[in-house]
KOLTILUM-235137 format. One record per residue (C-alpha): residue number from 1; residue in three letters; x, y, z. Coordinates in steps of 0.05 Angstrom, whole numbers, plus 5000, padded with zeros to 4 digits. Example, Ala and Ser with C-alpha at 12.3 -4.5 7.8 and 13.67 -1.06 7.14 Angstrom:
% residues 2
node n:1&res:ALA&x:5246&y:4910&z:5156
node n:2&res:SER&x:5273&y:4979&z:5143
END
This chain:
% residues 262
node n:1&res:MET&x:5264&y:4679&z:4936
node n:2&res:ALA&x:5294&y:4709&z:4873
node n:3&res:ASP&x:5226&y:4731&z:4845
node n:4&res:LEU&x:5208&y:4769&z:4908
node n:5&res:ASP&x:5260&y:4808&z:4948
node n:6&res:ILE&x:5238&y:4815&z:5020
node n:7&res:ARG&x:5282&y:4851&z:5070
node n:8&res:VAL&x:5283&y:4900&z:5128
node n:9&res:ASP&x:5326&y:4962&z:5125
node n:10&res:ASP&x:5329&y:5011&z:5183
node n:11&res:GLY&x:5257&y:5003&z:5203
node n:12&res:ILE&x:5230&y:4997&z:5132
node n:13&res:GLY&x:5203&y:4930&z:5108
node n:14&res:ARG&x:5216&y:4926&z:5034
node n:15&res:ILE&x:5179&y:4881&z:4985
node n:16&res:THR&x:5205&y:4884&z:4914
node n:17&res:LEU&x:5174&y:4844&z:4857
node n:18&res:ASN&x:5233&y:4818&z:4816
node n:19&res:ARG&x:5208&y:4785&z:4752
node n:20&res:PRO&x:5223&y:4840&z:4703
node n:21&res:GLU&x:5224&y:4791&z:4645
node n:22&res:ARG&x:5150&y:4776&z:4660
node n:23&res:MET&x:5131&y:4848&z:4678
node n:24&res:ASN&x:5133&y:4826&z:4751
node n:25&res:ALA&x:5072&y:4781&z:4742
node n:26&res:PHE&x:5063&y:4745&z:4807
node n:27&res:THR&x:5062&y:4670&z:4821
node n:28&res:PHE&x:5027&y:4637&z:4879
node n:29&res:ASP&x:5094&y:4625&z:4912
node n:30&res:MET&x:5108&y:4700&z:4910
node n:31&res:ILE&x:5039&y:4715&z:4939
node n:32&res:ASP&x:5049&y:4665&z:4995
node n:33&res:ALA&x:5117&y:4696&z:5014
node n:34&res:TRP&x:5088&y:4766&z:5010
node n:35&res:ALA&x:5029&y:4750&z:5056
node n:36&res:GLU&x:5075&y:4714&z:5105
node n:37&res:ALA&x:5121&y:4775&z:5109
node n:38&res:LEU&x:5063&y:4821&z:5124
node n:39&res:ARG&x:5038&y:4774&z:5179
node n:40&res:GLU&x:5108&y:4771&z:5211
node n:41&res:TRP&x:5118&y:4846&z:5207
node n:42&res:ARG&x:5053&y:4860&z:5242
node n:43&res:THR&x:5086&y:4841&z:5309
node n:44&res:ASP&x:5158&y:4859&z:5291
node n:45&res:ASP&x:5177&y:4923&z:5327
node n:46&res:GLY&x:5237&y:4929&z:5279
node n:47&res:VAL&x:5189&y:4945&z:5222
node n:48&res:LYS&x:5153&y:5012&z:5225
node n:49&res:VAL&x:5137&y:5025&z:5151
node n:50&res:VAL&x:5129&y:4979&z:5091
node n:51&res:VAL&x:5148&y:4998&z:5019
node n:52&res:VAL&x:5125&y:4956&z:4959
node n:53&res:THR&x:5155&y:4966&z:4889
node n:54&res:GLY&x:5177&y:4929&z:4827
node n:55&res:THR&x:5239&y:4923&z:4784
node n:56&res:GLY&x:5246&y:4940&z:4711
node n:57&res:ALA&x:5191&y:4971&z:4668
node n:58&res:ALA&x:5132&y:4948&z:4710
node n:59&res:PHE&x:5105&y:4951&z:4780
node n:60&res:CYS&x:5063&y:4889&z:4770
node n:61&res:SER&x:5023&y:4861&z:4712
node n:62&res:GLY&x:4979&y:4818&z:4756
node n:63&res:GLY&x:4975&y:4743&z:4757
node n:64&res:ASP&x:5018&y:4702&z:4710
node n:65&res:ILE&x:4976&y:4687&z:4648
node n:66&res:VAL&x:5016&y:4624&z:4635
node n:67&res:GLU&x:4996&y:4597&z:4703
node n:68&res:MET&x:4924&y:4616&z:4688
node n:69&res:GLY&x:4927&y:4574&z:4625
node n:70&res:ASP&x:4948&y:4514&z:4665
node n:71&res:ARG&x:4886&y:4522&z:4709
node n:72&res:LEU&x:4832&y:4531&z:4657
node n:73&res:GLU&x:4800&y:4464&z:4671
node n:74&res:GLN&x:4797&y:4472&z:4746
node n:75&res:ALA&x:4729&y:4466&z:4780
node n:76&res:PRO&x:4698&y:4531&z:4806
node n:77&res:VAL&x:4710&y:4510&z:4878
node n:78&res:GLN&x:4784&y:4503&z:4864
node n:79&res:ARG&x:4787&y:4572&z:4831
node n:80&res:LYS&x:4751&y:4604&z:4890
node n:81&res:ASP&x:4796&y:4569&z:4940
node n:82&res:GLU&x:4861&y:4592&z:4906
node n:83&res:LEU&x:4835&y:4663&z:4901
node n:84&res:PHE&x:4808&y:4670&z:4972
node n:85&res:ASN&x:4861&y:4629&z:5008
node n:86&res:ARG&x:4921&y:4656&z:4970
node n:87&res:VAL&x:4915&y:4720&z:4928
node n:88&res:GLN&x:4864&y:4753&z:4974
node n:89&res:ARG&x:4908&y:4738&z:5034
node n:90&res:ILE&x:4948&y:4800&z:5016
node n:91&res:ALA&x:4887&y:4846&z:5025
node n:92&res:LEU&x:4869&y:4813&z:5091
node n:93&res:ALA&x:4941&y:4815&z:5117
node n:94&res:LEU&x:4945&y:4889&z:5098
node n:95&res:GLU&x:4880&y:4904&z:5134
node n:96&res:ASP&x:4909&y:4871&z:5196
node n:97&res:LEU&x:4974&y:4910&z:5191
node n:98&res:ASP&x:4968&y:4974&z:5230
node n:99&res:LYS&x:5032&y:5003&z:5201
node n:100&res:PRO&x:5037&y:5050&z:5140
node n:101&res:VAL&x:5045&y:5014&z:5073
node n:102&res:ILE&x:5071&y:5053&z:5013
node n:103&res:ALA&x:5067&y:5031&z:4940
node n:104&res:ALA&x:5123&y:5060&z:4898
node n:105&res:VAL&x:5093&y:5048&z:4829
node n:106&res:ASN&x:5154&y:5048&z:4784
node n:107&res:GLY&x:5119&y:5027&z:4720
node n:108&res:SER&x:5057&y:4994&z:4692
node n:109&res:ALA&x:5006&y:4969&z:4744
node n:110&res:THR&x:4953&y:4927&z:4710
node n:111&res:GLY&x:4897&y:4880&z:4732
node n:112&res:ALA&x:4913&y:4848&z:4799
node n:113&res:GLY&x:4978&y:4888&z:4798
node n:114&res:MET&x:4938&y:4952&z:4801
node n:115&res:ASP&x:4895&y:4922&z:4855
node n:116&res:LEU&x:4957&y:4906&z:4896
node n:117&res:ALA&x:4977&y:4979&z:4892
node n:118&res:LEU&x:4907&y:5001&z:4912
node n:119&res:MET&x:4911&y:4959&z:4975
node n:120&res:CYS&x:4969&y:5001&z:5001
node n:121&res:ASP&x:4955&y:5061&z:5044
node n:122&res:ILE&x:4993&y:5111&z:5002
node n:123&res:ARG&x:5013&y:5108&z:4928
node n:124&res:TYR&x:5069&y:5147&z:4895
node n:125&res:ALA&x:5081&y:5138&z:4820
node n:126&res:ALA&x:5137&y:5149&z:4772
node n:127&res:ALA&x:5119&y:5197&z:4715
node n:128&res:GLY&x:5122&y:5139&z:4666
node n:129&res:ALA&x:5076&y:5093&z:4705
node n:130&res:ARG&x:5010&y:5071&z:4675
node n:131&res:PHE&x:4949&y:5040&z:4707
node n:132&res:ALA&x:4894&y:4995&z:4679
node n:133&res:GLU&x:4841&y:4948&z:4706
node n:134&res:THR&x:4851&y:4898&z:4649
node n:135&res:TYR&x:4808&y:4841&z:4675
node n:136&res:VAL&x:4754&y:4854&z:4623
node n:137&res:ARG&x:4804&y:4841&z:4567
node n:138&res:ILE&x:4807&y:4768&z:4586
node n:139&res:GLY&x:4736&y:4760&z:4609
node n:140&res:LEU&x:4750&y:4765&z:4684
node n:141&res:VAL&x:4722&y:4804&z:4742
node n:142&res:PRO&x:4770&y:4840&z:4790
node n:143&res:GLY&x:4786&y:4783&z:4837
node n:144&res:ALA&x:4843&y:4813&z:4877
node n:145&res:GLY&x:4802&y:4867&z:4912
node n:146&res:GLY&x:4799&y:4924&z:4862
node n:147&res:ALA&x:4723&y:4925&z:4862
node n:148&res:HIS&x:4728&y:4942&z:4936
node n:149&res:TYR&x:4784&y:4993&z:4935
node n:150&res:LEU&x:4776&y:5032&z:4870
node n:151&res:PRO&x:4705&y:5059&z:4879
node n:152&res:ARG&x:4726&y:5084&z:4948
node n:153&res:LEU&x:4783&y:5123&z:4917
node n:154&res:VAL&x:4753&y:5151&z:4852
node n:155&res:GLY&x:4678&y:5142&z:4860
node n:156&res:VAL&x:4631&y:5091&z:4830
node n:157&res:SER&x:4624&y:5121&z:4760
node n:158&res:LYS&x:4698&y:5128&z:4747
node n:159&res:ALA&x:4712&y:5059&z:4775
node n:160&res:LEU&x:4660&y:5028&z:4730
node n:161&res:GLU&x:4690&y:5064&z:4670
node n:162&res:LEU&x:4759&y:5037&z:4685
node n:163&res:PHE&x:4734&y:4967&z:4698
node n:164&res:LEU&x:4687&y:4963&z:4638
node n:165&res:THR&x:4735&y:4993&z:4586
node n:166&res:GLY&x:4801&y:4966&z:4611
node n:167&res:GLU&x:4832&y:5030&z:4587
node n:168&res:PHE&x:4901&y:5055&z:4609
node n:169&res:ILE&x:4911&y:5120&z:4646
node n:170&res:ASP&x:4977&y:5154&z:4657
node n:171&res:ALA&x:5007&y:5176&z:4723
node n:172&res:GLU&x:4982&y:5248&z:4717
node n:173&res:GLU&x:4910&y:5224&z:4706
node n:174&res:ALA&x:4918&y:5175&z:4763
node n:175&res:LEU&x:4939&y:5234&z:4806
node n:176&res:ARG&x:4880&y:5276&z:4783
node n:177&res:VAL&x:4827&y:5223&z:4799
node n:178&res:GLY&x:4858&y:5205&z:4866
node n:179&res:ILE&x:4891&y:5138&z:4853
node n:180&res:VAL&x:4961&y:5164&z:4870
node n:181&res:ASN&x:4984&y:5216&z:4921
node n:182&res:LYS&x:5043&y:5245&z:4882
node n:183&res:VAL&x:5081&y:5235&z:4817
node n:184&res:PHE&x:5156&y:5239&z:4815
node n:185&res:PRO&x:5205&y:5237&z:4756
node n:186&res:ASP&x:5222&y:5165&z:4739
node n:187&res:ASP&x:5293&y:5169&z:4763
node n:188&res:GLN&x:5273&y:5202&z:4829
node n:189&res:LEU&x:5216&y:5157&z:4852
node n:190&res:ALA&x:5257&y:5109&z:4894
node n:191&res:ALA&x:5296&y:5164&z:4929
node n:192&res:GLU&x:5235&y:5207&z:4942
node n:193&res:VAL&x:5195&y:5148&z:4970
node n:194&res:ASP&x:5254&y:5128&z:5013
node n:195&res:LYS&x:5257&y:5198&z:5042
node n:196&res:ILE&x:5183&y:5196&z:5059
node n:197&res:ALA&x:5188&y:5127&z:5090
node n:198&res:ARG&x:5249&y:5146&z:5132
node n:199&res:ARG&x:5212&y:5208&z:5156
node n:200&res:MET&x:5156&y:5163&z:5180
node n:201&res:THR&x:5205&y:5117&z:5217
node n:202&res:ARG&x:5225&y:5176&z:5260
node n:203&res:THR&x:5154&y:5178&z:5288
node n:204&res:PRO&x:5142&y:5137&z:5351
node n:205&res:SER&x:5115&y:5068&z:5333
node n:206&res:LEU&x:5052&y:5074&z:5376
node n:207&res:THR&x:5034&y:5141&z:5344
node n:208&res:LEU&x:5042&y:5112&z:5274
node n:209&res:ARG&x:4999&y:5052&z:5290
node n:210&res:LEU&x:4944&y:5091&z:5325
node n:211&res:LEU&x:4942&y:5143&z:5269
node n:212&res:LYS&x:4929&y:5089&z:5218
node n:213&res:ARG&x:4878&y:5055&z:5263
node n:214&res:SER&x:4842&y:5121&z:5273
node n:215&res:ILE&x:4832&y:5128&z:5198
node n:216&res:THR&x:4818&y:5057&z:5177
node n:217&res:GLN&x:4772&y:5040&z:5235
node n:218&res:GLY&x:4741&y:5108&z:5233
node n:219&res:LEU&x:4715&y:5097&z:5162
node n:220&res:ARG&x:4667&y:5044&z:5190
node n:221&res:ASN&x:4641&y:5084&z:5250
node n:222&res:ASP&x:4594&y:5141&z:5266
node n:223&res:LEU&x:4619&y:5207&z:5295
node n:224&res:ARG&x:4607&y:5190&z:5369
node n:225&res:THR&x:4644&y:5123&z:5362
node n:226&res:ASN&x:4702&y:5157&z:5327
node n:227&res:LEU&x:4708&y:5211&z:5379
node n:228&res:ASP&x:4708&y:5158&z:5434
node n:229&res:LEU&x:4760&y:5118&z:5396
node n:230&res:ILE&x:4807&y:5177&z:5384
node n:231&res:SER&x:4801&y:5200&z:5457
node n:232&res:SER&x:4826&y:5132&z:5478
node n:233&res:HIS&x:4884&y:5135&z:5428
node n:234&res:TYR&x:4900&y:5205&z:5451
node n:235&res:ALA&x:4903&y:5183&z:5524
node n:236&res:LEU&x:4950&y:5126&z:5506
node n:237&res:VAL&x:5000&y:5168&z:5467
node n:238&res:THR&x:5002&y:5224&z:5519
node n:239&res:SER&x:5023&y:5173&z:5571
node n:240&res:THR&x:5086&y:5153&z:5531
node n:241&res:GLU&x:5156&y:5178&z:5544
node n:242&res:ASP&x:5162&y:5195&z:5470
node n:243&res:HIS&x:5107&y:5246&z:5476
node n:244&res:ARG&x:5133&y:5275&z:5541
node n:245&res:GLN&x:5202&y:5283&z:5514
node n:246&res:ALA&x:5177&y:5316&z:5450
node n:247&res:VAL&x:5137&y:5367&z:5491
node n:248&res:ARG&x:5197&y:5381&z:5537
node n:249&res:SER&x:5243&y:5390&z:5477
node n:250&res:PHE&x:5193&y:5439&z:5445
node n:251&res:ILE&x:5187&y:5480&z:5509
node n:252&res:GLU&x:5263&y:5481&z:5519
node n:253&res:GLY&x:5275&y:5501&z:5447
node n:254&res:ARG&x:5225&y:5558&z:5452
node n:255&res:ALA&x:5256&y:5582&z:5517
node n:256&res:ALA&x:5325&y:5582&z:5485
node n:257&res:ARG&x:5303&y:5625&z:5426
node n:258&res:PRO&x:5315&y:5700&z:5433
node n:259&res:PRO&x:5251&y:5742&z:5438
node n:260&res:ALA&x:5227&y:5773&z:5373
node n:261&res:THR&x:5241&y:5847&z:5364
node n:262&res:GLY&x:5195&y:5895&z:5330
END
C-alpha cells in the first residue's frame, strides 16, 4: 500500500511509513499490513533482519487523530477490541519474531509512534529526531505498549516523568537515558543503519535467532534456567556447518600468518 512500503532487500525486511503529509500517523489498514508482514517474516528464511523507518520529517506521530475523532462515540468494548486486536498486534508479532528488529528514527516519534520505536530491539536516531509520550496531552493512557517498554529502558521514575509531562526530549537526551543506542547525523542515518543491518545479515540465521532468544527469554528466567537455555543453544550452533567452517577458516588463517618477530 502507498502509505506503508513493505519490501525485502538482500535479507533485510524493510517497513517504511509513508504518510509524510500526516507526520506518518498510522491508520488501522497500515497497522494490519505491518503486523501481517511481521508474521510472514517470522518463517521466511529470506528475511534475517527487519528495519523500520519513516519518510519526511517524522518517524511516526502515532495514531491518526482524525480517525480518533470518528470513533469518539464508540462503546468501551469496541475501543478495547480495536486496540488489542489491531494496534497491539504489532507488539505481540514482534515478541514472536526471533529476528533482530531495528528502528531507524528519522524524525519525531510521538505517542504511539514512540511506542512503536520502543518495541524494536535496537533504536538508532537521526540527530534531529525528537521523542515524546504525548498521550497525556489528549487525555489518554499509553495504549500501544509504552507503559511496558519505557520503564524497562529508562527506569520507573524517568518513564513516569515522560508520561505525566508529555515533554519532548531530543536525540542526545534519548541516547543519555537509554532510549536509543546511537545518534547519527540526519543525512547519514539511513546509510549507517543499512551498514549495521547488512553486517547482521552476514551472521548465520540460527545464530541470530538464538542470540535474540537468549536475551528476550532470559529476562524472564532465573540464572539456572538461563544457563540451561544457553547451553542448549550453544550445542545447537556448534553442530552447524556455519560454525565448523568459521572455526576452520580461523585456524587456517592463523596458520597462514607469519610468526611475530621480537
